[in-house]
Every structure is written in C-alpha cells, then in structure tokens.
C-alpha positions in Angstrom: -48.4 -53.5 129.4 -52.3 -53.4 130.4 -55.1 -51.6 130.0 -58.4 -51.3 132.2 -61.2 -48.9 132.0 -63.3 -48.5 135.3 -66.8 -46.8 134.4 -69.6 -45.7 137.1 -71.7 -48.4 137.5 -75.2 -46.7 137.6 -74.9 -45.0 134.0 -77.1 -45.8 131.3 -75.7 -48.1 128.8 -75.4 -45.2 126.1 -73.2 -43.3 128.4 -71.1 -46.0 129.3 -70.4 -46.6 125.7 -69.7 -43.1 125.3 -67.5 -42.7 128.2 -65.3 -46.1 127.1 -65.1 -45.0 123.5 -63.9 -41.4 124.5 -61.4 -42.6 126.8 -60.2 -45.2 123.9 -59.8 -42.5 121.5 -57.8 -40.4 124.3 -55.6 -43.5 124.8 -54.8 -44.4 121.4 -53.9 -40.5 120.6 -51.4 -40.8 123.7 -49.8 -44.3 123.3 -48.3 -45.5 120.2 -48.6 -48.9 118.8 -52.0 -49.8 120.5 -53.3 -51.1 117.3 -52.3 -53.5 114.9 -51.5 -53.1 111.4 -54.5 -53.2 108.5 -55.2 -56.4 107.2 -56.3 -57.9 104.1 -58.7 -60.7 103.9 -58.9 -63.6 101.5 -61.4 -61.5 99.1 -58.8 -58.7 99.2 -60.5 -56.3 101.2 -58.7 -54.3 103.8 -59.8 -54.2 107.4 -58.5 -51.3 109.7 -56.1 -52.6 112.7 -57.7 -53.1 116.0 -56.5 -52.9 119.5 -53.7 -55.3 120.1 -54.2 -55.7 123.8 -57.4 -56.6 125.6 -59.3 -53.7 127.2 -61.3 -55.0 130.3 -64.1 -52.8 131.6 -64.7 -52.8 135.2 -67.3 -51.3 137.2 -67.1 -49.3 140.5 -69.4 -46.5 142.2 -68.8 -43.0 141.5 -66.9 -42.3 144.7 -64.5 -45.1 144.3 -63.6 -44.0 140.8 -63.1 -40.3 142.0 -61.0 -41.3 144.9 -58.9 -43.5 142.6 -58.5 -40.9 140.0 -57.6 -38.3 142.6 -55.0 -40.7 144.2 -53.5 -41.7 140.8 -53.0 -37.8 139.9 -51.5 -36.9 143.3 -49.1 -39.9 142.9 -48.1 -39.2 139.4 -46.6 -42.6 138.8 -44.5 -42.5 135.8 -45.5 -46.1 135.1 -49.2 -45.4 134.9 -50.8 -43.2 132.0 -54.2 -42.3 133.6 -57.3 -40.7 131.7 -60.3 -39.4 133.4 -63.8 -38.9 132.0 -66.0 -36.3 133.9 -69.4 -35.3 134.1 -68.1 -31.9 132.4 -66.5 -34.0 129.6 -70.0 -35.8 128.9 -71.9 -32.8 129.0 -69.8 -30.6 126.6 -70.9 -29.8 123.5 -67.7 -29.3 122.0 -63.7 -28.9 123.0 -63.9 -25.4 123.7 -66.9 -25.9 125.9 -65.1 -28.4 128.2 -61.8 -26.5 128.2 -63.8 -23.5 129.7 -65.9 -25.4 132.1 -62.9 -27.4 133.5 -61.2 -24.1 133.8 -64.0 -22.8 136.0 -64.4 -26.0 138.4 -62.4 -27.3 141.0 -61.0 -30.9 141.4 -62.9 -31.6 144.2 -66.1 -30.7 142.7 -65.6 -33.2 139.5 -67.8 -36.1 139.2 -65.7 -38.9 137.8 -67.6 -41.2 135.3 -64.7 -43.1 134.2 -60.9 -43.8 134.2 -58.5 -45.5 132.0 -55.4 -46.9 133.3 -52.4 -48.1 131.0 -49.3 -49.0 132.7 -47.5 -52.0 134.0 -49.5 -55.1 134.4 -48.4 -55.3 138.0 -49.4 -52.0 139.2 -52.7 -51.8 137.0 -53.5 -55.5 138.8 -53.1 -53.8 142.4 -55.4 -50.9 141.7 -58.2 -52.4 140.3 -58.0 -56.2 141.3 -60.9 -55.7 143.5 -63.2 -54.3 141.1 -66.1 -56.3 139.3 -66.2 -56.7 135.5 -69.0 -54.6 133.5 -71.7 -57.1 132.9 
C-alpha cells in the first residue's frame, strides 16, 4: 500500500502544514494499522508509535488537484481511499460550521487545497507520478 499527499503549491507554509496534518489525522482514523506500536527507549521512556509507511508530500496547482479529486470521486475505485481538504475545511472554525458550509456548496464551487491518496502502490503511482515533491 502507498500513501501520497498532494497540496496546492501556492499555499503559505502554515496552511501546507495544516492541510497535511488534517488529512493525516483523517487517514489514521479511517485506516487501521497505519502506526506502529509504542516503543520503549533504553532509559525506559515510552515513545508513541509513529507512521509505519512513508508519506511523500507532492505539490500541484489547485486546478490539477481539483480535477484529480473530482475524477477520483467519480471513478469510486475501491482500491483507493481518497481524502480531500478544501477551502471550506480550512476556513471552518468547528465541525458543525464545516458541515453547514459543505451542505450549501456545490462540488464545482469547492477549491481543493489538498488531497490524500491511500491504496495500491501501482494505482497511486500512476495517478501521481508526474507531480513534484514539496520543497
């Protein structure tokens, strides 16, 4: 399995970090066994388990992200788990606010700031192989 995050390339660093963190939390809640077990160091201190898969962060223009997100949702491939993070999510102060705003906007009006893909390595690579790494 493979995980990739694609984040809009003109966002300020704080919004890039927020987008990645939000999608990572969503992914971890949906997919079991993404984190390893807690580890005890030589001094006896416990360290919480961290992700056991790499999570490359790629960048693309907003239109590219939106087009890919729409295509992925339309195709509804059972081998891919897709998480989107929109301008509505970023601007919402709490989840009820997010839910209300999302229920009043059409899919065509959403601006996608990022997407996270998790699934079969071959499929994820085919969809994202032409994108650049975040630098």
